[in-house]
MARTI-155925 format. One line per field, with one value per residue (C-alpha): residue in three letters; chain; x, y, z. Coordinates in Angstrom, 1 decimal, padded with zeros to 4 digits, m for minus. Example, Ala and Ser with C-alpha at 12.3 -4.5 7.8 and 13.67 -1.06 7.14 Angstrom:
<recs>
type	ala; ser
mol	A; A
u	012.3; 013.7
v	m004.5; m001.1
w	007.8; 007.1
</recs>
This chain:
<recs>
type	unk; unk; unk; unk; unk; unk; unk; unk; unk; unk; unk; unk; unk; unk; unk; unk; unk; unk; unk; unk; unk; unk; unk; unk; unk; unk; unk; unk; unk; unk; unk; unk; unk; unk; unk; unk; unk; unk; unk; unk; unk; unk; unk; unk; unk; unk; unk; unk; unk; unk; unk; unk; unk; unk; unk; unk; unk; unk
mol	A; A; A; A; A; A; A; A; A; A; A; A; A; A; A; A; A; A; A; A; A; A; A; A; A; A; A; A; A; A; A; A; A; A; A; A; A; A; A; A; A; A; A; A; A; A; A; A; A; A; A; A; A; A; A; A; A; A
u	090.4; 091.5; 087.7; 088.6; 091.8; 090.6; 088.3; 090.7; 092.3; 094.9; 098.0; 101.2; 100.0; 097.2; 099.3; 101.7; 098.7; 097.5; 100.9; 100.9; 097.8; 098.8; 101.5; 099.8; 097.3; 100.0; 101.8; 098.5; 097.8; 101.4; 100.7; 097.5; 099.0; 102.0; 099.5; 097.7; 101.1; 102.3; 098.9; 097.0; 093.6; 092.1; 094.2; 094.3; 091.4; 089.4; 089.5; 086.3; 087.0; 084.3; 084.2; 082.4; 084.5; 083.6; 084.4; 084.0; 086.6; 088.1
v	054.9; 055.3; 056.3; 059.4; 059.9; 060.6; 062.7; 065.2; 067.9; 067.6; 068.3; 066.6; 065.0; 063.1; 061.7; 060.9; 059.1; 057.6; 056.2; 054.7; 053.1; 051.5; 049.7; 048.9; 047.0; 045.3; 043.8; 042.5; 040.9; 039.3; 038.5; 036.7; 035.1; 033.7; 032.0; 030.1; 029.3; 028.2; 026.2; 025.6; 027.0; 024.8; 026.4; 024.8; 022.7; 024.4; 024.3; 024.3; 026.5; 026.6; 029.6; 027.8; 026.1; 022.3; 022.3; 025.4; 027.8; 027.8
w	133.7; 130.2; 129.1; 131.6; 130.3; 127.2; 128.3; 129.7; 127.4; 125.3; 127.5; 128.1; 131.0; 129.7; 127.1; 129.6; 131.5; 128.2; 127.4; 131.1; 131.2; 128.2; 130.0; 132.7; 130.1; 128.2; 131.7; 132.7; 129.3; 129.6; 133.1; 132.0; 128.9; 131.4; 133.5; 130.6; 129.5; 133.1; 134.0; 130.2; 129.5; 132.2; 135.1; 138.3; 139.5; 141.7; 145.7; 147.9; 151.0; 153.9; 155.2; 158.7; 160.7; 161.5; 165.5; 167.6; 168.7; 171.6
</recs>
């Protein structure tokens, strides 16, 4: 999205869009940093989930 926005002609809308995209990027980075700090670099253990029922559904 940022690359597309940078290709627009210079305008106030383009500048606002780039500013908004920068804010979204910052929020995502902060969210990832929070999760890493809360759960460590290893994260939570992965759970194995089977999509096939063990018993037939009636």
